[in-house]
N, C-alpha and C positions, 0 to 999 in steps of 0.2 A: 381772455383765454391764454394769452402768453403769460400773464401774471399767474394764473392757476398752474400752468406747466412749471413755472419757476419755483413753485412751492416745493417741488421735489428736491432731493439731495443732489448736490453737484456731482457730475460724472464727466470725465474727460473722454470724449469720443472723436478726437482730432487726429488720431494716428492713421497712417496708411491712406492718405487722401485719394490716391489713384484708384485703389480698390473700392473706396466709397463712391467715387464718381461713377465708376463702372457699374456698381450695384444700382445706383439711381437711374442710370441710362438704360440698363437691361430690364430692371424690375418695374420701376415706376413709369418710365417713358415707353420702354419696349414691351411691357406687359408679358414678360417671359414666363412668369409663374401662373398667369391666368390661363394660358393655353394648355396647361396640364389636363384641364377638362375641356376638350375640344369644342363642344357645342357652346357652352356658356362663354368660353374664351373668345371664340370667333365673333359671337354676337356682341360681346363687350367691346372688342376692338372696333367693330363697326360704329357703335355708339360713341366710343372715345374719339375716334378719328373724325366722325361727323361733328361732334361737339367742338373740336378744335378748328376744323376747316370751315364749317358754316359760319363761324364767328367772323371770318373775313367779310362775308356778305353783311353781317350785322354792323360792322364798322362803316361800310358804305351807307347802309340804311340810316345810321345815326348822323353821319355827315350830311346826307341829303336833308334830314329833318332839321339840322341846325342852321344850314345856310340856304335852304329853300330850293335845292336842285333836285333832279330826278335821275338816278343811275349815273352819278358823277364819274364813275370809272369806265363808262362806255367808250371813252376815247381810245381804249385799248383794242377796239375792233373785234377781230375774230377771236383773240385770246379771251376777251371778256365774255363772248358767247360760250366759249369752252368752259370758263369758270362757272357761269350761271348754270349750265347744263350739269356740270359736276356737282354743284351744290344741290341741285334738285334730285339727282340720283342718290346722293348721300342722304338727303333728307328722307327720301322714300325708304332707303335701306334702314335708317335709324327707326323710322315708323314701324317697319316690319319687325326689327329686332326687339324693340320695347314691347310690341304686341306679343311676341313669343315669350319674352320674360314674364309678362302678365299671365299668359296661359300656363307656363311652368309653375308659377307661384299659386294661382288661384284655381286652376282646373286640374292640372296634373298633380298639384299639391305635393311637390317634392318635400320629403320629410324635414330637411334641415331648415326650411322656411317656416315650420310650424312647431318648433320647440316651445317649451313653456315660457321662455323669456321673450318670445316673439309675439307678444300680445299688446294690445293698446297701441301706444304711439309707435314703438318699433315696427310693428306690422304695418300700420297705416303710413308711416314715413316712407317706406319702400314703395308703396302704391302711389303716394302723392307725387313722388319723383317720376314714376312711369307716366302718370297722367300729365304732368308738366311737359314732359318730352313729347308725348303724343300731340298735345294741344299746340305746342310751339312749332313742331314740324308741319302740322296740318295748316296752321295759320300762314306759315311761310309759303306753302304750295298754293293756298287759296289766294294770297296776295299776288303771287305771280300769275295765277290764272286770270284774275281780274285785270292785271296789268297787260297781259297779252291781248285781251279783248279791247282794252282802251287803245293800245298801239294799233290794232287792226282798224279801229274806227278813226284813227288819226287825231285823237284827242290832244288838245294843247297841253304842253308841259310833259306829256308822257313820251319820253325819248324812245325812238325805234332802236332797241338794243336788247340783247339777251337771246338765249336759246332755251326753250322750255319743254324738254322731253317728257316730263311727268305731268306738269300742270296743263299741258295741251290737251290731256285727256279729261281734265276737269273743266276747262274753258267752255266747251259746248253747252254745259249746264246753264250758262249765263247768256247764251245767244238770245237776242231779242230784248235784253235789258237796255234801258236807256243809258246814255252816257253818264248822266248825273247819278243814277243808281249804282253804276259800276264804280264811279269815283268814291261814293260812300262806302261801298264794299271794300275796295282796295285800301282806303285810308283807315277804315275800322279794323281791318286785318293787320295793317301796319302798326297802329297804335296798340292794339291788344298784344301783338307780338312783342313790342318794345316793353310794355308794362309787365308782360309775363317774364321777360328776361330779367328785368330789375327786381321783380318779386322773387324769382328763383335765386338771384345773387344774394339777397338779404336772408332768404330762408336757409341757404346753404350752411350757414354757421350753426344752425340748430339741428342739422340733419346728419345722418350717417354719411351723406355724400360730401361732407367736409374732406373726405379722403382724396377728392379731386385735387385739393391743394396740399394736404399734409402727407400724402404718399411720398412726395419727393424728399422732404427732410427726414421722414421716417425711415426710408430705405437708405438714405445717406448715413444716418447715425445708428443704423442697426449693428448688432454685434457681429464682429468679423471672425472671432475665434470659433473653434469647432462647436457644433450645436450642442453636443453633450457635455461640454466643459463648463463647470460651475465656477463662479468667482468665490474667492475666500473672503470672509469677514476680517477686515484689518484688525479689529479689536481682538479677535480670537487668535489670529496669526501672531500678534504681539505677545499674547499670553504664552503661546507655545514656544516662541523664541526665548522668552524669559525662563521658562522651565528647562530649556535645553542648553542654556548658557551657564556653564559652571561658575563663571565669575560674577554673575548677576546677583545683586542683593534684593531678594524678594521683599524685604522689610524697609527698603529705602523710601524715604519720604518723597512724595510726588513733587514735581516742579511747582514753584509758587504760583505761576500763572494758571496752573491746572487744578489747584486745590478746590476752587469753588465751582468748577465746571460740573454740569450734570453728566453722569456717565452715559456713554452712547448706548442707545437701545440696540439689542441684538434682534435683527430681523425687522419686520414691519407689521404694525397693527392698524395703521391708518395711512392715508394717501401721502401725508407729509414725510412718512418714513421711507417711501419709495423714491427712486431717482427720477430726474426730469424726463429721461428717455421713456421710462415705463409710463409716466403720465401722458406723454405725447402719444405713445402707443394706444392709450385708452381713447384719446380723441380721434385717432386715425382709424379705429376699427370700422370696417365696412359692413359689419353684421351679416356677412355673406353666409356664415355658418360652415364654411369648409373645415375649419378647425374642429368644430364639434362633431361633424360627420365622420371624421377619421379618428376621433378620440376613443380608445378602447374602453375607457371607463364609461363614457356616455353611451356608447353603442351596446353595452351590457346592462344598461338600466341604472347605473350609478347616478348620484346627484350631480356630479360634475358636468359642466359645459364650459369649455374654454372661452367661447363667445360671451357667455354670461359673466365670466370673471372680468373681462374687459369692459362690458357694459356697466357692471356694478361699480367698478373702479371709477369710470367716467361719471356715473351718477353721484357717487360720494364726493368726487372732486368738484362737481358743479354745486353741490350742497355747501361744501366748504367755501367755495368762491362767493356764493350768495351771502354766507355768514360774514365774510370779510367786508363785502360791500355794505351790508346792513350795519356794520359796526365801525365804519369810517376807517377801513384799511387794517383793522386788527381782528384776528380770529378770536371769537369768544367761545370758550368751551361749551359744547352743546350736549355732552353726555353720550355722544355717539362715536363710532369709529368704523372703519372698513370691515374689520374682523368682527364677526358675530352679527352686527347690525345689517351688513350687506352680504358678506361672504361667510359661510359657515365652515367650521372645522371639518364637517362631513365632506364638503366639496373638496377641501384642500387635501385630505388624506385619501380621497378616491383616486387622485392623480398617480399614474405609474411612472412619471418622469420620462416618458418615452420620446418626447419631442416631436410627436407626429403633428401636433397643432402648429408648432413653430415652422416645421418644414412645409406645411400645407398653406400657410397664410400668404395670400398674393401680394401683400405689402410688408412682409417681414416683421409682423408683430410677434411679441414674445410673451404669451400668457404664462408660460412655465416660470419665468423669472419672478413674477409676482407671487405665484403659488409657493415657490421655494422660499422667498423672503418671509412670507407669512407663516410657513411651517417653522422656519428658524425661530420666529418669535414664540410660537406655541411651545417649542421644545426648550429653548434657552431662557426664556423669560417667564413662562407659565408652567413649565414642567408638565405640559399637557399632551404629551405624545400618547398614541394608543399603547395598550398594554404590551402588545407583541413587540413594538419598537423599543419600549423601555427595557424589556428583557434582553433584546439584542444589544442595546447600548451598554447595559450593565455587564454583559458577557465580554464585550469588546474592552471595556475599562478594566475588568478583572483578569480576563484570560487572553486578551489580545486577539480574539476571534469572536465571531457571532455565536459560536456554539457553547453549550454549557459544560465544558470540560477544560481542564488545564492544558497548557502548552505541552507539557511532558507526555500527555496522552494522545496527542494528535495523530501519531503514526501507529497506534495500536492496531488499526484495521489491517496492517500488512501481516500481522502475526496470526490473523484469523484464517482458518482453513475453509 
């Protein structure tokens, strides 16, 4: 995955480290952009905090499994009881939150979860994660409920420790079970919980939930300049500077070391033409659809979906990576590219460049930068701009303005009565 991201062009994003650390702390760690939508934001924070804090209990579970102890941290006494109680409450809150997420997605059917790009694996992926979390939290509570019963029976090895404010309501279900049956239940829940965690950790890299990890570097390396400010192509800037320099010789021979170089491509037609931050953006996409839900082009029925732009970029990047793997580290031309084979000009020209998608993304992904780079390729390499834009650009070239009349006629309107 790192190899694939490094296929992108080099880009220096090492400036203003303090602002970058602040972005990462506020947006990735602090979830500041998530809470702009209060219901989803609050539920997500519950799941996020639960995911982090309950892992403390997972560490204890793994240590117990490795060295054969049971509740090895119980020496902390009352504080340990407080921790286990907090873990249980969090587990229950996570269970409620992911259930609400499932209801919003499958019963309420919020439109952004049902766009045309959310079919097949993307749709199922979101559900798989919800089911994972439901099962893991249920197993944790079930394990504690069996443990509480075993402690009450005075079973050997089951240390008297912990407070169980949630699982105590489950424990009565197992009243009357034999000690051996409870041990089988407790250890089955323990093993299934551990296997589930390791399965989740391996699945993570194929899932949209990779943002759990990539949100941090993605927010750190996000653009710090004003959202509406576009970068200039260095090759174009050099040409303009040459034109404006009265002392420059436009017919001068190029430096010897540059004679055999392939001229730089204007814009982007494939993933290798994008920069590495844009490619990391593609892997970080959470597929939440907030960008598409606020996109004026999408909401008026146009072909464009900013989420689909990121998903298609990631799909093409994965295809290129598989090609490199199959050809022993070298990319073999496959007759495909991001433009046309994945993203159509119709999608690109539907964009109004309003930056709503960039502003809305909870992890600072920038779909617009990819759209702009691909438009640049269409205009400057393919001369494939829409007729209306070609007319405007011709007028700017000839008249210095978008309108079809000369500069001398610009103020004629003031003479009209």
